[in-house]
Chimera marker file (.cmm) of the C-alpha trace (Angstrom):
<marker_set name="trace">
<marker id="1" x="-24.612" y="18.014" z="-7.505" r="1" g="1" b="0" radius="0.5"/>
<marker id="2" x="-21.616" y="15.874" z="-8.481" r="1" g="1" b="0" radius="0.5"/>
<marker id="3" x="-19.614" y="17.371" z="-5.612" r="1" g="1" b="0" radius="0.5"/>
<marker id="4" x="-22.390" y="16.341" z="-3.193" r="1" g="1" b="0" radius="0.5"/>
<marker id="5" x="-22.515" y="12.772" z="-4.504" r="1" g="1" b="0" radius="0.5"/>
<marker id="6" x="-18.750" y="12.389" z="-4.338" r="1" g="1" b="0" radius="0.5"/>
<marker id="7" x="-18.728" y="13.814" z="-0.781" r="1" g="1" b="0" radius="0.5"/>
<marker id="8" x="-21.416" y="11.329" z="0.333" r="1" g="1" b="0" radius="0.5"/>
<marker id="9" x="-19.454" y="8.437" z="-1.205" r="1" g="1" b="0" radius="0.5"/>
<marker id="10" x="-16.152" y="9.570" z="0.366" r="1" g="1" b="0" radius="0.5"/>
<marker id="11" x="-17.726" y="10.106" z="3.798" r="1" g="1" b="0" radius="0.5"/>
<marker id="12" x="-19.531" y="6.755" z="3.603" r="1" g="1" b="0" radius="0.5"/>
<marker id="13" x="-16.394" y="4.848" z="2.642" r="1" g="1" b="0" radius="0.5"/>
<marker id="14" x="-14.426" y="6.614" z="5.354" r="1" g="1" b="0" radius="0.5"/>
<marker id="15" x="-17.141" y="5.787" z="7.903" r="1" g="1" b="0" radius="0.5"/>
<marker id="16" x="-17.110" y="2.095" z="6.912" r="1" g="1" b="0" radius="0.5"/>
<marker id="17" x="-13.293" y="1.934" z="7.020" r="1" g="1" b="0" radius="0.5"/>
<marker id="18" x="-13.142" y="3.583" z="10.431" r="1" g="1" b="0" radius="0.5"/>
<marker id="19" x="-15.984" y="1.685" z="12.082" r="1" g="1" b="0" radius="0.5"/>
<marker id="20" x="-15.995" y="-1.684" z="10.287" r="1" g="1" b="0" radius="0.5"/>
<marker id="21" x="-19.311" y="-2.549" z="11.999" r="1" g="1" b="0" radius="0.5"/>
<marker id="22" x="-22.248" y="-3.781" z="9.964" r="1" g="1" b="0" radius="0.5"/>
<marker id="23" x="-25.015" y="-4.219" z="12.537" r="1" g="1" b="0" radius="0.5"/>
<marker id="24" x="-28.263" y="-2.571" z="11.392" r="1" g="1" b="0" radius="0.5"/>
<marker id="25" x="-28.309" y="0.039" z="14.162" r="1" g="1" b="0" radius="0.5"/>
<marker id="26" x="-24.698" y="1.021" z="13.579" r="1" g="1" b="0" radius="0.5"/>
<marker id="27" x="-25.185" y="1.237" z="9.794" r="1" g="1" b="0" radius="0.5"/>
<marker id="28" x="-28.315" y="3.358" z="10.347" r="1" g="1" b="0" radius="0.5"/>
<marker id="29" x="-26.363" y="5.727" z="12.608" r="1" g="1" b="0" radius="0.5"/>
<marker id="30" x="-23.657" y="5.948" z="9.948" r="1" g="1" b="0" radius="0.5"/>
<marker id="31" x="-26.214" y="6.786" z="7.224" r="1" g="1" b="0" radius="0.5"/>
<marker id="32" x="-27.809" y="9.447" z="9.445" r="1" g="1" b="0" radius="0.5"/>
<marker id="33" x="-24.464" y="10.981" z="10.389" r="1" g="1" b="0" radius="0.5"/>
<marker id="34" x="-23.187" y="11.122" z="6.796" r="1" g="1" b="0" radius="0.5"/>
<marker id="35" x="-26.521" y="12.516" z="5.619" r="1" g="1" b="0" radius="0.5"/>
<marker id="36" x="-26.640" y="15.135" z="8.354" r="1" g="1" b="0" radius="0.5"/>
<marker id="37" x="-23.034" y="16.173" z="7.743" r="1" g="1" b="0" radius="0.5"/>
<marker id="38" x="-23.625" y="16.625" z="3.987" r="1" g="1" b="0" radius="0.5"/>
<marker id="39" x="-26.865" y="18.519" z="4.602" r="1" g="1" b="0" radius="0.5"/>
<marker id="40" x="-25.128" y="20.861" z="7.050" r="1" g="1" b="0" radius="0.5"/>
<marker id="41" x="-22.272" y="21.350" z="4.582" r="1" g="1" b="0" radius="0.5"/>
<marker id="42" x="-24.785" y="22.241" z="1.826" r="1" g="1" b="0" radius="0.5"/>
<marker id="43" x="-26.736" y="24.563" z="4.158" r="1" g="1" b="0" radius="0.5"/>
<marker id="44" x="-23.542" y="26.363" z="5.156" r="1" g="1" b="0" radius="0.5"/>
<marker id="45" x="-22.537" y="26.508" z="1.478" r="1" g="1" b="0" radius="0.5"/>
<marker id="46" x="-19.353" y="24.539" z="2.081" r="1" g="1" b="0" radius="0.5"/>
<marker id="47" x="-19.742" y="22.315" z="-0.963" r="1" g="1" b="0" radius="0.5"/>
<marker id="48" x="-17.474" y="24.436" z="-3.121" r="1" g="1" b="0" radius="0.5"/>
<marker id="49" x="-13.936" y="23.791" z="-4.425" r="1" g="1" b="0" radius="0.5"/>
<marker id="50" x="-12.438" y="24.821" z="-1.088" r="1" g="1" b="0" radius="0.5"/>
<marker id="51" x="-14.796" y="22.894" z="1.226" r="1" g="1" b="0" radius="0.5"/>
<marker id="52" x="-14.904" y="19.704" z="-0.860" r="1" g="1" b="0" radius="0.5"/>
<marker id="53" x="-11.814" y="19.802" z="-3.109" r="1" g="1" b="0" radius="0.5"/>
<marker id="54" x="-12.517" y="16.934" z="-5.531" r="1" g="1" b="0" radius="0.5"/>
<marker id="55" x="-9.756" y="18.201" z="-7.809" r="1" g="1" b="0" radius="0.5"/>
<marker id="56" x="-7.145" y="17.085" z="-5.258" r="1" g="1" b="0" radius="0.5"/>
<marker id="57" x="-8.545" y="13.599" z="-4.700" r="1" g="1" b="0" radius="0.5"/>
<marker id="58" x="-6.384" y="11.491" z="-7.046" r="1" g="1" b="0" radius="0.5"/>
<marker id="59" x="-3.227" y="13.481" z="-6.466" r="1" g="1" b="0" radius="0.5"/>
<marker id="60" x="-3.688" y="13.287" z="-2.680" r="1" g="1" b="0" radius="0.5"/>
<marker id="61" x="-3.816" y="9.484" z="-2.948" r="1" g="1" b="0" radius="0.5"/>
<marker id="62" x="-0.374" y="9.601" z="-4.589" r="1" g="1" b="0" radius="0.5"/>
<marker id="63" x="0.848" y="12.195" z="-2.066" r="1" g="1" b="0" radius="0.5"/>
<marker id="64" x="0.010" y="10.115" z="0.998" r="1" g="1" b="0" radius="0.5"/>
<marker id="65" x="2.735" y="7.428" z="0.461" r="1" g="1" b="0" radius="0.5"/>
<marker id="66" x="5.322" y="10.201" z="-0.003" r="1" g="1" b="0" radius="0.5"/>
<marker id="67" x="4.111" y="11.856" z="3.216" r="1" g="1" b="0" radius="0.5"/>
<marker id="68" x="4.294" y="8.559" z="5.155" r="1" g="1" b="0" radius="0.5"/>
<marker id="69" x="7.867" y="8.043" z="3.948" r="1" g="1" b="0" radius="0.5"/>
<marker id="70" x="8.792" y="11.598" z="5.013" r="1" g="1" b="0" radius="0.5"/>
<marker id="71" x="7.226" y="11.064" z="8.468" r="1" g="1" b="0" radius="0.5"/>
<marker id="72" x="9.141" y="7.793" z="8.961" r="1" g="1" b="0" radius="0.5"/>
<marker id="73" x="12.413" y="9.401" z="7.864" r="1" g="1" b="0" radius="0.5"/>
<marker id="74" x="11.897" y="12.411" z="10.143" r="1" g="1" b="0" radius="0.5"/>
<marker id="75" x="10.982" y="10.096" z="13.059" r="1" g="1" b="0" radius="0.5"/>
<marker id="76" x="14.232" y="8.191" z="12.624" r="1" g="1" b="0" radius="0.5"/>
<marker id="77" x="16.255" y="11.407" z="12.443" r="1" g="1" b="0" radius="0.5"/>
<marker id="78" x="14.638" y="12.837" z="15.588" r="1" g="1" b="0" radius="0.5"/>
<marker id="79" x="14.965" y="9.522" z="17.445" r="1" g="1" b="0" radius="0.5"/>
<marker id="80" x="18.674" y="9.528" z="16.623" r="1" g="1" b="0" radius="0.5"/>
<marker id="81" x="18.995" y="13.063" z="18.007" r="1" g="1" b="0" radius="0.5"/>
<marker id="82" x="17.072" y="12.266" z="21.182" r="1" g="1" b="0" radius="0.5"/>
<marker id="83" x="18.812" y="8.960" z="21.893" r="1" g="1" b="0" radius="0.5"/>
<marker id="84" x="22.343" y="10.200" z="21.234" r="1" g="1" b="0" radius="0.5"/>
<marker id="85" x="24.497" y="10.717" z="24.357" r="1" g="1" b="0" radius="0.5"/>
<marker id="86" x="24.932" y="14.364" z="23.433" r="1" g="1" b="0" radius="0.5"/>
<marker id="87" x="21.584" y="15.975" z="22.733" r="1" g="1" b="0" radius="0.5"/>
<marker id="88" x="22.341" y="17.685" z="19.402" r="1" g="1" b="0" radius="0.5"/>
<marker id="89" x="19.416" y="20.078" z="19.253" r="1" g="1" b="0" radius="0.5"/>
<marker id="90" x="19.989" y="23.186" z="17.150" r="1" g="1" b="0" radius="0.5"/>
<marker id="91" x="16.706" y="25.119" z="17.091" r="1" g="1" b="0" radius="0.5"/>
<marker id="92" x="16.128" y="27.208" z="13.981" r="1" g="1" b="0" radius="0.5"/>
<marker id="93" x="13.433" y="29.596" z="12.854" r="1" g="1" b="0" radius="0.5"/>
<marker id="94" x="13.216" y="29.662" z="9.075" r="1" g="1" b="0" radius="0.5"/>
<marker id="95" x="10.910" y="31.209" z="6.544" r="1" g="1" b="0" radius="0.5"/>
<marker id="96" x="9.764" y="28.715" z="3.913" r="1" g="1" b="0" radius="0.5"/>
<marker id="97" x="8.309" y="30.100" z="0.673" r="1" g="1" b="0" radius="0.5"/>
<marker id="98" x="4.884" y="28.704" z="-0.163" r="1" g="1" b="0" radius="0.5"/>
<marker id="99" x="3.777" y="29.062" z="-3.779" r="1" g="1" b="0" radius="0.5"/>
<marker id="100" x="0.307" y="27.542" z="-3.337" r="1" g="1" b="0" radius="0.5"/>
<marker id="101" x="-2.580" y="29.528" z="-4.790" r="1" g="1" b="0" radius="0.5"/>
<marker id="102" x="-5.425" y="28.180" z="-2.625" r="1" g="1" b="0" radius="0.5"/>
<marker id="103" x="-6.100" y="28.215" z="1.074" r="1" g="1" b="0" radius="0.5"/>
<marker id="104" x="-6.393" y="24.401" z="0.976" r="1" g="1" b="0" radius="0.5"/>
<marker id="105" x="-2.947" y="24.152" z="-0.650" r="1" g="1" b="0" radius="0.5"/>
<marker id="106" x="-1.409" y="26.453" z="1.965" r="1" g="1" b="0" radius="0.5"/>
<marker id="107" x="-3.062" y="24.462" z="4.755" r="1" g="1" b="0" radius="0.5"/>
<marker id="108" x="-1.753" y="21.162" z="3.323" r="1" g="1" b="0" radius="0.5"/>
<marker id="109" x="1.717" y="22.652" z="3.051" r="1" g="1" b="0" radius="0.5"/>
<marker id="110" x="1.764" y="24.000" z="6.619" r="1" g="1" b="0" radius="0.5"/>
<marker id="111" x="0.267" y="20.813" z="8.039" r="1" g="1" b="0" radius="0.5"/>
<marker id="112" x="2.793" y="18.663" z="6.130" r="1" g="1" b="0" radius="0.5"/>
<marker id="113" x="5.585" y="20.612" z="7.829" r="1" g="1" b="0" radius="0.5"/>
<marker id="114" x="3.937" y="20.272" z="11.226" r="1" g="1" b="0" radius="0.5"/>
<marker id="115" x="3.154" y="16.565" z="10.960" r="1" g="1" b="0" radius="0.5"/>
<marker id="116" x="6.767" y="15.632" z="10.275" r="1" g="1" b="0" radius="0.5"/>
<marker id="117" x="8.592" y="15.296" z="13.630" r="1" g="1" b="0" radius="0.5"/>
<marker id="118" x="11.091" y="17.993" z="14.479" r="1" g="1" b="0" radius="0.5"/>
<marker id="119" x="9.292" y="20.854" z="12.750" r="1" g="1" b="0" radius="0.5"/>
<marker id="120" x="6.233" y="22.946" z="13.382" r="1" g="1" b="0" radius="0.5"/>
<marker id="121" x="4.552" y="25.652" z="11.327" r="1" g="1" b="0" radius="0.5"/>
<marker id="122" x="4.116" y="28.784" z="13.416" r="1" g="1" b="0" radius="0.5"/>
<marker id="123" x="2.575" y="31.249" z="10.971" r="1" g="1" b="0" radius="0.5"/>
<marker id="124" x="1.405" y="31.467" z="7.390" r="1" g="1" b="0" radius="0.5"/>
<marker id="125" x="1.393" y="34.918" z="5.893" r="1" g="1" b="0" radius="0.5"/>
<marker id="126" x="1.926" y="36.420" z="2.412" r="1" g="1" b="0" radius="0.5"/>
<marker id="127" x="3.114" y="33.211" z="0.834" r="1" g="1" b="0" radius="0.5"/>
<marker id="128" x="5.662" y="32.455" z="3.558" r="1" g="1" b="0" radius="0.5"/>
<marker id="129" x="5.441" y="29.852" z="6.349" r="1" g="1" b="0" radius="0.5"/>
<marker id="130" x="7.362" y="30.553" z="9.525" r="1" g="1" b="0" radius="0.5"/>
<marker id="131" x="8.770" y="27.217" z="10.719" r="1" g="1" b="0" radius="0.5"/>
<marker id="132" x="10.485" y="26.171" z="13.948" r="1" g="1" b="0" radius="0.5"/>
<marker id="133" x="12.905" y="23.322" z="13.315" r="1" g="1" b="0" radius="0.5"/>
<marker id="134" x="14.522" y="21.283" z="16.065" r="1" g="1" b="0" radius="0.5"/>
<marker id="135" x="17.707" y="20.504" z="14.107" r="1" g="1" b="0" radius="0.5"/>
<marker id="136" x="19.678" y="22.012" z="11.277" r="1" g="1" b="0" radius="0.5"/>
<marker id="137" x="18.902" y="18.931" z="9.112" r="1" g="1" b="0" radius="0.5"/>
<marker id="138" x="15.167" y="19.456" z="9.634" r="1" g="1" b="0" radius="0.5"/>
<marker id="139" x="15.525" y="23.143" z="8.769" r="1" g="1" b="0" radius="0.5"/>
<marker id="140" x="17.418" y="22.420" z="5.553" r="1" g="1" b="0" radius="0.5"/>
<marker id="141" x="14.863" y="19.764" z="4.588" r="1" g="1" b="0" radius="0.5"/>
<marker id="142" x="11.964" y="22.206" z="4.955" r="1" g="1" b="0" radius="0.5"/>
<marker id="143" x="13.883" y="25.009" z="3.255" r="1" g="1" b="0" radius="0.5"/>
<marker id="144" x="14.834" y="22.857" z="0.250" r="1" g="1" b="0" radius="0.5"/>
<marker id="145" x="11.514" y="23.447" z="-1.527" r="1" g="1" b="0" radius="0.5"/>
<marker id="146" x="10.657" y="19.738" z="-1.956" r="1" g="1" b="0" radius="0.5"/>
<marker id="147" x="7.483" y="20.052" z="0.074" r="1" g="1" b="0" radius="0.5"/>
<marker id="148" x="6.454" y="23.188" z="-1.834" r="1" g="1" b="0" radius="0.5"/>
<marker id="149" x="6.916" y="21.440" z="-5.179" r="1" g="1" b="0" radius="0.5"/>
<marker id="150" x="4.998" y="18.359" z="-4.017" r="1" g="1" b="0" radius="0.5"/>
<marker id="151" x="2.052" y="20.391" z="-2.671" r="1" g="1" b="0" radius="0.5"/>
<marker id="152" x="2.004" y="22.523" z="-5.844" r="1" g="1" b="0" radius="0.5"/>
<marker id="153" x="1.730" y="19.272" z="-7.793" r="1" g="1" b="0" radius="0.5"/>
<marker id="154" x="-1.138" y="18.128" z="-5.544" r="1" g="1" b="0" radius="0.5"/>
<marker id="155" x="-2.803" y="21.482" z="-6.183" r="1" g="1" b="0" radius="0.5"/>
<marker id="156" x="-2.621" y="20.812" z="-9.916" r="1" g="1" b="0" radius="0.5"/>
<marker id="157" x="0.437" y="22.798" z="-10.909" r="1" g="1" b="0" radius="0.5"/>
<marker id="158" x="3.667" y="21.265" z="-12.173" r="1" g="1" b="0" radius="0.5"/>
<link id1="1" id2="2" r="1" g="1" b="0" radius="0.2"/>
<link id1="2" id2="3" r="1" g="1" b="0" radius="0.2"/>
<link id1="3" id2="4" r="1" g="1" b="0" radius="0.2"/>
<link id1="4" id2="5" r="1" g="1" b="0" radius="0.2"/>
<link id1="5" id2="6" r="1" g="1" b="0" radius="0.2"/>
<link id1="6" id2="7" r="1" g="1" b="0" radius="0.2"/>
<link id1="7" id2="8" r="1" g="1" b="0" radius="0.2"/>
<link id1="8" id2="9" r="1" g="1" b="0" radius="0.2"/>
<link id1="9" id2="10" r="1" g="1" b="0" radius="0.2"/>
<link id1="10" id2="11" r="1" g="1" b="0" radius="0.2"/>
<link id1="11" id2="12" r="1" g="1" b="0" radius="0.2"/>
<link id1="12" id2="13" r="1" g="1" b="0" radius="0.2"/>
<link id1="13" id2="14" r="1" g="1" b="0" radius="0.2"/>
<link id1="14" id2="15" r="1" g="1" b="0" radius="0.2"/>
<link id1="15" id2="16" r="1" g="1" b="0" radius="0.2"/>
<link id1="16" id2="17" r="1" g="1" b="0" radius="0.2"/>
<link id1="17" id2="18" r="1" g="1" b="0" radius="0.2"/>
<link id1="18" id2="19" r="1" g="1" b="0" radius="0.2"/>
<link id1="19" id2="20" r="1" g="1" b="0" radius="0.2"/>
<link id1="20" id2="21" r="1" g="1" b="0" radius="0.2"/>
<link id1="21" id2="22" r="1" g="1" b="0" radius="0.2"/>
<link id1="22" id2="23" r="1" g="1" b="0" radius="0.2"/>
<link id1="23" id2="24" r="1" g="1" b="0" radius="0.2"/>
<link id1="24" id2="25" r="1" g="1" b="0" radius="0.2"/>
<link id1="25" id2="26" r="1" g="1" b="0" radius="0.2"/>
<link id1="26" id2="27" r="1" g="1" b="0" radius="0.2"/>
<link id1="27" id2="28" r="1" g="1" b="0" radius="0.2"/>
<link id1="28" id2="29" r="1" g="1" b="0" radius="0.2"/>
<link id1="29" id2="30" r="1" g="1" b="0" radius="0.2"/>
<link id1="30" id2="31" r="1" g="1" b="0" radius="0.2"/>
<link id1="31" id2="32" r="1" g="1" b="0" radius="0.2"/>
<link id1="32" id2="33" r="1" g="1" b="0" radius="0.2"/>
<link id1="33" id2="34" r="1" g="1" b="0" radius="0.2"/>
<link id1="34" id2="35" r="1" g="1" b="0" radius="0.2"/>
<link id1="35" id2="36" r="1" g="1" b="0" radius="0.2"/>
<link id1="36" id2="37" r="1" g="1" b="0" radius="0.2"/>
<link id1="37" id2="38" r="1" g="1" b="0" radius="0.2"/>
<link id1="38" id2="39" r="1" g="1" b="0" radius="0.2"/>
<link id1="39" id2="40" r="1" g="1" b="0" radius="0.2"/>
<link id1="40" id2="41" r="1" g="1" b="0" radius="0.2"/>
<link id1="41" id2="42" r="1" g="1" b="0" radius="0.2"/>
<link id1="42" id2="43" r="1" g="1" b="0" radius="0.2"/>
<link id1="43" id2="44" r="1" g="1" b="0" radius="0.2"/>
<link id1="44" id2="45" r="1" g="1" b="0" radius="0.2"/>
<link id1="45" id2="46" r="1" g="1" b="0" radius="0.2"/>
<link id1="46" id2="47" r="1" g="1" b="0" radius="0.2"/>
<link id1="47" id2="48" r="1" g="1" b="0" radius="0.2"/>
<link id1="48" id2="49" r="1" g="1" b="0" radius="0.2"/>
<link id1="49" id2="50" r="1" g="1" b="0" radius="0.2"/>
<link id1="50" id2="51" r="1" g="1" b="0" radius="0.2"/>
<link id1="51" id2="52" r="1" g="1" b="0" radius="0.2"/>
<link id1="52" id2="53" r="1" g="1" b="0" radius="0.2"/>
<link id1="53" id2="54" r="1" g="1" b="0" radius="0.2"/>
<link id1="54" id2="55" r="1" g="1" b="0" radius="0.2"/>
<link id1="55" id2="56" r="1" g="1" b="0" radius="0.2"/>
<link id1="56" id2="57" r="1" g="1" b="0" radius="0.2"/>
<link id1="57" id2="58" r="1" g="1" b="0" radius="0.2"/>
<link id1="58" id2="59" r="1" g="1" b="0" radius="0.2"/>
<link id1="59" id2="60" r="1" g="1" b="0" radius="0.2"/>
<link id1="60" id2="61" r="1" g="1" b="0" radius="0.2"/>
<link id1="61" id2="62" r="1" g="1" b="0" radius="0.2"/>
<link id1="62" id2="63" r="1" g="1" b="0" radius="0.2"/>
<link id1="63" id2="64" r="1" g="1" b="0" radius="0.2"/>
<link id1="64" id2="65" r="1" g="1" b="0" radius="0.2"/>
<link id1="65" id2="66" r="1" g="1" b="0" radius="0.2"/>
<link id1="66" id2="67" r="1" g="1" b="0" radius="0.2"/>
<link id1="67" id2="68" r="1" g="1" b="0" radius="0.2"/>
<link id1="68" id2="69" r="1" g="1" b="0" radius="0.2"/>
<link id1="69" id2="70" r="1" g="1" b="0" radius="0.2"/>
<link id1="70" id2="71" r="1" g="1" b="0" radius="0.2"/>
<link id1="71" id2="72" r="1" g="1" b="0" radius="0.2"/>
<link id1="72" id2="73" r="1" g="1" b="0" radius="0.2"/>
<link id1="73" id2="74" r="1" g="1" b="0" radius="0.2"/>
<link id1="74" id2="75" r="1" g="1" b="0" radius="0.2"/>
<link id1="75" id2="76" r="1" g="1" b="0" radius="0.2"/>
<link id1="76" id2="77" r="1" g="1" b="0" radius="0.2"/>
<link id1="77" id2="78" r="1" g="1" b="0" radius="0.2"/>
<link id1="78" id2="79" r="1" g="1" b="0" radius="0.2"/>
<link id1="79" id2="80" r="1" g="1" b="0" radius="0.2"/>
<link id1="80" id2="81" r="1" g="1" b="0" radius="0.2"/>
<link id1="81" id2="82" r="1" g="1" b="0" radius="0.2"/>
<link id1="82" id2="83" r="1" g="1" b="0" radius="0.2"/>
<link id1="83" id2="84" r="1" g="1" b="0" radius="0.2"/>
<link id1="84" id2="85" r="1" g="1" b="0" radius="0.2"/>
<link id1="85" id2="86" r="1" g="1" b="0" radius="0.2"/>
<link id1="86" id2="87" r="1" g="1" b="0" radius="0.2"/>
<link id1="87" id2="88" r="1" g="1" b="0" radius="0.2"/>
<link id1="88" id2="89" r="1" g="1" b="0" radius="0.2"/>
<link id1="89" id2="90" r="1" g="1" b="0" radius="0.2"/>
<link id1="90" id2="91" r="1" g="1" b="0" radius="0.2"/>
<link id1="91" id2="92" r="1" g="1" b="0" radius="0.2"/>
<link id1="92" id2="93" r="1" g="1" b="0" radius="0.2"/>
<link id1="93" id2="94" r="1" g="1" b="0" radius="0.2"/>
<link id1="94" id2="95" r="1" g="1" b="0" radius="0.2"/>
<link id1="95" id2="96" r="1" g="1" b="0" radius="0.2"/>
<link id1="96" id2="97" r="1" g="1" b="0" radius="0.2"/>
<link id1="97" id2="98" r="1" g="1" b="0" radius="0.2"/>
<link id1="98" id2="99" r="1" g="1" b="0" radius="0.2"/>
<link id1="99" id2="100" r="1" g="1" b="0" radius="0.2"/>
<link id1="100" id2="101" r="1" g="1" b="0" radius="0.2"/>
<link id1="101" id2="102" r="1" g="1" b="0" radius="0.2"/>
<link id1="102" id2="103" r="1" g="1" b="0" radius="0.2"/>
<link id1="103" id2="104" r="1" g="1" b="0" radius="0.2"/>
<link id1="104" id2="105" r="1" g="1" b="0" radius="0.2"/>
<link id1="105" id2="106" r="1" g="1" b="0" radius="0.2"/>
<link id1="106" id2="107" r="1" g="1" b="0" radius="0.2"/>
<link id1="107" id2="108" r="1" g="1" b="0" radius="0.2"/>
<link id1="108" id2="109" r="1" g="1" b="0" radius="0.2"/>
<link id1="109" id2="110" r="1" g="1" b="0" radius="0.2"/>
<link id1="110" id2="111" r="1" g="1" b="0" radius="0.2"/>
<link id1="111" id2="112" r="1" g="1" b="0" radius="0.2"/>
<link id1="112" id2="113" r="1" g="1" b="0" radius="0.2"/>
<link id1="113" id2="114" r="1" g="1" b="0" radius="0.2"/>
<link id1="114" id2="115" r="1" g="1" b="0" radius="0.2"/>
<link id1="115" id2="116" r="1" g="1" b="0" radius="0.2"/>
<link id1="116" id2="117" r="1" g="1" b="0" radius="0.2"/>
<link id1="117" id2="118" r="1" g="1" b="0" radius="0.2"/>
<link id1="118" id2="119" r="1" g="1" b="0" radius="0.2"/>
<link id1="119" id2="120" r="1" g="1" b="0" radius="0.2"/>
<link id1="120" id2="121" r="1" g="1" b="0" radius="0.2"/>
<link id1="121" id2="122" r="1" g="1" b="0" radius="0.2"/>
<link id1="122" id2="123" r="1" g="1" b="0" radius="0.2"/>
<link id1="123" id2="124" r="1" g="1" b="0" radius="0.2"/>
<link id1="124" id2="125" r="1" g="1" b="0" radius="0.2"/>
<link id1="125" id2="126" r="1" g="1" b="0" radius="0.2"/>
<link id1="126" id2="127" r="1" g="1" b="0" radius="0.2"/>
<link id1="127" id2="128" r="1" g="1" b="0" radius="0.2"/>
<link id1="128" id2="129" r="1" g="1" b="0" radius="0.2"/>
<link id1="129" id2="130" r="1" g="1" b="0" radius="0.2"/>
<link id1="130" id2="131" r="1" g="1" b="0" radius="0.2"/>
<link id1="131" id2="132" r="1" g="1" b="0" radius="0.2"/>
<link id1="132" id2="133" r="1" g="1" b="0" radius="0.2"/>
<link id1="133" id2="134" r="1" g="1" b="0" radius="0.2"/>
<link id1="134" id2="135" r="1" g="1" b="0" radius="0.2"/>
<link id1="135" id2="136" r="1" g="1" b="0" radius="0.2"/>
<link id1="136" id2="137" r="1" g="1" b="0" radius="0.2"/>
<link id1="137" id2="138" r="1" g="1" b="0" radius="0.2"/>
<link id1="138" id2="139" r="1" g="1" b="0" radius="0.2"/>
<link id1="139" id2="140" r="1" g="1" b="0" radius="0.2"/>
<link id1="140" id2="141" r="1" g="1" b="0" radius="0.2"/>
<link id1="141" id2="142" r="1" g="1" b="0" radius="0.2"/>
<link id1="142" id2="143" r="1" g="1" b="0" radius="0.2"/>
<link id1="143" id2="144" r="1" g="1" b="0" radius="0.2"/>
<link id1="144" id2="145" r="1" g="1" b="0" radius="0.2"/>
<link id1="145" id2="146" r="1" g="1" b="0" radius="0.2"/>
<link id1="146" id2="147" r="1" g="1" b="0" radius="0.2"/>
<link id1="147" id2="148" r="1" g="1" b="0" radius="0.2"/>
<link id1="148" id2="149" r="1" g="1" b="0" radius="0.2"/>
<link id1="149" id2="150" r="1" g="1" b="0" radius="0.2"/>
<link id1="150" id2="151" r="1" g="1" b="0" radius="0.2"/>
<link id1="151" id2="152" r="1" g="1" b="0" radius="0.2"/>
<link id1="152" id2="153" r="1" g="1" b="0" radius="0.2"/>
<link id1="153" id2="154" r="1" g="1" b="0" radius="0.2"/>
<link id1="154" id2="155" r="1" g="1" b="0" radius="0.2"/>
<link id1="155" id2="156" r="1" g="1" b="0" radius="0.2"/>
<link id1="156" id2="157" r="1" g="1" b="0" radius="0.2"/>
<link id1="157" id2="158" r="1" g="1" b="0" radius="0.2"/>
</marker_set>
């Protein structure tokens, strides 16, 4: 029950932040959509630790500023590569170890790699993420293990 209440609150706050409209009809549509979404999630039995991971909530809030900084840094690095007179692209395929224990943790890890410019996760299998990196610097950044440690921390492990 607590997971359902928290999900309703999170979805409602997200809806308000994304719409920022307070006319009665719009608010009613928001209430109906949040209610329907939560009912469907309960009916499909998605209100478990994987479908609504409350355990990650506080740590994810601390993870987001780190992710934004990483995205900005990667954007600057890729912009420098693209705008340089000599296009210094050195494509690499690397295998990045992923020590996450849950499917949500693995998904966060793979998506973190993909969302940073210059890298993309191609496959996740047996605790290893296959990554295509545009430059050697991006490959060494992903292979360093920093992302793995950060996501393991978000997952609740030191």
